[in-house]
C-alpha positions as CSV (number, residue, x, y, z in Angstrom):
1,M,-7.3,-39.0,-82.0
2,A,-7.8,-36.0,-79.7
3,T,-6.2,-36.1,-76.3
4,H,-8.6,-35.6,-73.3
5,T,-7.3,-33.0,-70.9
6,P,-8.6,-33.8,-67.4
7,T,-10.6,-31.1,-65.6
8,L,-9.9,-30.0,-62.1
9,L,-12.6,-32.3,-60.8
10,E,-10.9,-35.2,-62.4
11,R,-7.5,-34.4,-60.9
12,P,-7.9,-35.1,-57.2
13,R,-4.1,-34.6,-56.4
14,E,-4.3,-31.0,-57.7
15,R,-7.7,-29.9,-56.6
16,H,-7.1,-29.8,-52.9
17,D,-5.7,-26.3,-52.9
18,C,-6.3,-25.0,-56.4
19,W,-7.9,-21.9,-54.8
20,N,-4.6,-21.0,-53.3
21,Q,-2.7,-21.6,-56.6
22,I,-4.8,-20.4,-59.5
23,G,-8.0,-19.3,-57.7
24,V,-9.0,-16.0,-55.9
25,F,-6.4,-16.7,-53.2
26,G,-3.7,-17.3,-55.9
27,D,-2.9,-15.7,-59.2
28,G,-6.6,-15.8,-60.4
29,T,-5.8,-17.6,-63.7
30,C,-8.3,-20.4,-63.2
31,P,-10.7,-20.6,-66.3
32,E,-13.6,-21.6,-64.0
33,L,-13.6,-18.1,-62.4
34,A,-15.3,-16.7,-65.5
35,K,-18.4,-18.7,-64.5
36,A,-18.0,-19.1,-60.7
37,I,-16.8,-15.5,-60.0
38,H,-15.4,-16.7,-56.6
39,C,-14.0,-20.1,-55.5
40,R,-16.7,-20.5,-52.9
41,N,-19.2,-21.0,-55.8
42,C,-17.1,-23.8,-57.3
43,P,-17.7,-27.5,-56.6
44,V,-14.0,-28.1,-56.2
45,Y,-13.8,-25.7,-53.3
46,A,-16.9,-27.3,-51.7
47,A,-15.4,-30.7,-52.1
48,G,-12.2,-29.5,-50.3
49,G,-14.3,-28.3,-47.4
50,R,-16.1,-31.6,-47.1
51,S,-12.8,-33.5,-47.1
52,L,-11.7,-31.5,-44.1
53,L,-14.9,-32.4,-42.2
54,E,-14.8,-36.0,-43.2
55,R,-11.2,-36.7,-42.5
56,E,-10.2,-39.1,-39.7
57,P,-9.3,-37.4,-36.4
58,P,-5.7,-37.6,-35.3
59,A,-4.7,-40.4,-32.8
60,D,-5.9,-39.7,-29.3
61,Y,-7.9,-36.7,-30.5
62,L,-11.1,-37.8,-28.7
63,R,-9.3,-38.9,-25.6
64,E,-7.4,-35.6,-25.3
65,W,-10.5,-33.4,-25.7
66,T,-12.6,-35.6,-23.4
67,Q,-9.9,-35.1,-20.7
68,A,-9.6,-31.4,-21.4
69,L,-13.4,-30.8,-21.1
70,A,-13.5,-32.9,-17.9
71,E,-10.8,-30.8,-16.3
72,A,-12.6,-27.6,-17.3
73,K,-15.8,-28.8,-15.6
74,D,-13.9,-29.8,-12.5
75,E,-12.3,-26.4,-12.4
76,D,-15.7,-24.7,-12.7
77,R,-17.2,-26.8,-9.9
78,A,-14.2,-26.1,-7.7
79,E,-14.4,-22.4,-8.1
80,D,-18.2,-22.2,-8.0
81,T,-18.3,-19.6,-10.8
82,L,-20.8,-18.6,-13.3
83,S,-20.4,-17.1,-16.8
84,V,-22.8,-14.3,-17.6
85,L,-23.3,-11.6,-20.3
86,I,-23.6,-8.2,-18.8
87,F,-25.6,-5.4,-20.5
88,R,-27.4,-2.2,-19.7
89,L,-31.1,-1.3,-20.1
90,G,-31.9,2.3,-19.3
91,R,-30.8,2.8,-15.6
92,E,-30.2,-0.8,-14.9
93,W,-27.2,-3.2,-15.5
94,L,-28.5,-6.7,-16.0
95,A,-27.0,-10.2,-16.8
96,L,-28.1,-13.4,-18.4
97,P,-26.3,-16.8,-18.4
98,T,-24.1,-17.1,-21.4
99,H,-25.5,-20.5,-22.4
100,V,-28.7,-18.8,-23.6
101,C,-26.9,-16.0,-25.4
102,Q,-26.4,-17.0,-29.1
103,E,-24.9,-14.0,-30.6
104,V,-24.5,-10.2,-30.5
105,A,-25.3,-8.2,-33.6
106,E,-25.0,-4.5,-34.6
107,M,-28.1,-2.4,-34.8
108,R,-30.1,-2.8,-38.0
109,P,-33.6,-2.0,-39.2
110,I,-36.5,-3.3,-37.1
111,H,-39.6,-3.8,-39.2
112,M,-42.9,-3.2,-37.3
113,L,-45.7,-5.7,-37.6
114,P,-49.1,-4.2,-38.4
115,H,-51.5,-4.3,-35.4
116,R,-48.9,-6.4,-33.4
117,S,-45.9,-4.2,-32.6
118,G,-46.0,-2.3,-29.4
119,P,-44.0,-1.4,-26.3
120,V,-42.6,-4.9,-25.8
121,L,-42.8,-6.4,-29.3
122,L,-40.8,-4.0,-31.5
123,G,-41.1,-6.0,-34.7
124,L,-39.0,-8.2,-37.0
125,V,-35.3,-8.2,-37.5
126,N,-33.0,-10.1,-39.9
127,I,-30.2,-11.9,-38.2
128,R,-27.9,-13.8,-40.6
129,G,-30.9,-14.4,-43.0
130,Q,-33.2,-15.6,-40.2
131,I,-36.3,-13.4,-39.4
132,R,-36.5,-13.1,-35.6
133,L,-38.9,-11.3,-33.2
134,C,-37.2,-8.3,-31.6
135,V,-38.4,-7.2,-28.2
136,S,-37.8,-4.5,-25.7
137,L,-36.6,-6.1,-22.5
138,R,-36.6,-2.7,-20.9
139,E,-40.4,-2.4,-21.4
140,L,-41.0,-5.9,-20.3
141,L,-39.1,-5.4,-17.0
142,G,-40.3,-1.8,-16.5
143,V,-36.8,-0.4,-16.3
144,E,-36.7,3.4,-16.4
145,P,-34.9,4.9,-19.4
146,G,-33.1,7.7,-17.6
147,D,-30.0,9.6,-18.7
148,D,-27.3,7.2,-20.1
149,S,-24.4,9.6,-20.1
150,G,-23.1,8.7,-16.6
151,R,-23.7,5.0,-16.8
152,T,-21.5,4.0,-19.7
153,M,-18.8,1.5,-18.9
154,N,-17.7,0.5,-22.4
155,H,-17.8,3.2,-25.1
156,K,-16.9,0.5,-27.7
157,N,-20.2,-1.3,-27.3
158,P,-23.2,1.0,-27.8
159,R,-26.7,0.1,-28.5
160,C,-26.9,-3.4,-30.1
161,L,-29.0,-6.6,-30.4
162,V,-28.5,-9.7,-28.4
163,V,-29.9,-13.0,-29.7
164,I,-31.1,-15.4,-27.0
165,A,-32.4,-19.0,-27.5
166,G,-34.1,-21.5,-25.3
167,D,-35.4,-25.0,-26.1
168,S,-37.7,-23.7,-28.9
169,D,-37.5,-20.0,-28.5
170,H,-35.4,-17.4,-30.3
171,W,-35.7,-13.7,-29.3
172,V,-33.7,-10.6,-30.2
173,L,-33.2,-8.2,-27.3
174,L,-32.6,-4.5,-27.9
175,V,-30.0,-3.4,-25.3
176,D,-28.6,0.1,-24.6
177,E,-25.1,-0.9,-23.9
178,L,-23.1,-4.2,-23.9
179,Y,-20.3,-4.7,-21.5
180,G,-19.5,-8.3,-22.4
181,I,-18.9,-11.7,-20.8
182,Q,-17.9,-11.9,-17.2
183,R,-17.2,-14.9,-14.9
184,V,-18.5,-14.2,-11.3
185,H,-18.4,-16.2,-8.1
186,L,-21.6,-17.6,-6.8
187,S,-21.0,-15.9,-3.5
188,A,-21.2,-12.5,-5.3
189,I,-24.9,-13.1,-6.0
190,R,-27.3,-11.8,-3.3
191,D,-31.0,-11.4,-3.0
192,A,-32.6,-8.8,-5.3
193,P,-34.1,-5.7,-3.7
194,V,-37.4,-4.4,-5.0
195,T,-35.7,-1.6,-6.9
196,V,-34.2,-3.9,-9.5
197,A,-36.6,-4.5,-12.4
198,K,-39.5,-3.2,-10.4
199,A,-42.2,-4.2,-12.8
200,A,-41.1,-7.9,-13.0
201,P,-39.2,-8.8,-9.7
202,R,-40.0,-12.5,-10.2
203,L,-37.7,-12.5,-13.3
204,T,-34.7,-11.6,-11.3
205,K,-32.8,-14.3,-9.5
206,G,-30.6,-12.0,-7.6
207,V,-28.1,-9.2,-7.8
208,I,-24.4,-9.6,-8.7
209,D,-22.0,-7.3,-6.9
210,W,-19.7,-6.2,-9.7
211,R,-17.5,-3.1,-10.0
212,D,-19.3,-1.3,-7.2
213,T,-22.5,-1.8,-9.2
214,G,-25.5,-4.0,-8.6
215,V,-26.2,-6.2,-11.7
216,G,-29.6,-7.8,-11.9
217,Y,-29.2,-11.5,-12.6
218,L,-32.2,-12.6,-14.7
219,D,-33.8,-16.0,-14.6
220,D,-33.6,-17.1,-18.2
221,G,-36.4,-19.8,-17.8
222,L,-38.9,-17.3,-16.4
223,L,-37.8,-14.7,-19.0
224,F,-38.7,-17.0,-21.9
225,L,-42.1,-17.8,-20.3
226,A,-42.8,-14.0,-19.8
227,L,-41.9,-13.2,-23.4
228,R,-44.1,-16.0,-24.8
229,K,-47.0,-14.8,-22.6
230,E,-46.6,-11.2,-23.5
231,V,-45.9,-11.5,-27.2
232,L,-47.3,-14.8,-28.6
């Protein structure tokens, strides 16, 4: 009588790290690789990932994280600070609260929409497999393009895309330069003069005094409303 050799799926003690032993992260001798090509396409690898997500948390895990997050919130309230993403459009440095900024992506093709694309709506762009509307915030705010050479603060972050999201909105902003995330004190925000975002002054909450530069702090709620009105 033939002896049945258990498969990897039938050997739970051995399957938890087979990708590190005989898979693509090991010596590559697993016979399943001929079909799967890579361990990420194998049900054993997927089962291992699920087991990590479904495992019981360590003792006091929830209590420790609850305490840590509570301490962080208390610290923010005590310091009266605000986290913003700072970027440049043409002649202006602007900022949005980080809670609406989902991701920063490198430049990629923007596909125009027939009879719809224009100064504000640039077209469609693929972000991680999701098709999003890409817009020119510079055109929406009426910011002058100008000469960029003397305004660069971070040569490592040239023109790029910033994905922002509200309750039901997702937009991709084309920005000329990204500085990054900065935490600023609320006392550093003053009333915005008319020279900031002249075509849409109501979208600017104030100006952040930062590095001897005035950064226009945008009202994210009003920005989403303006984009919906202009584009949709």
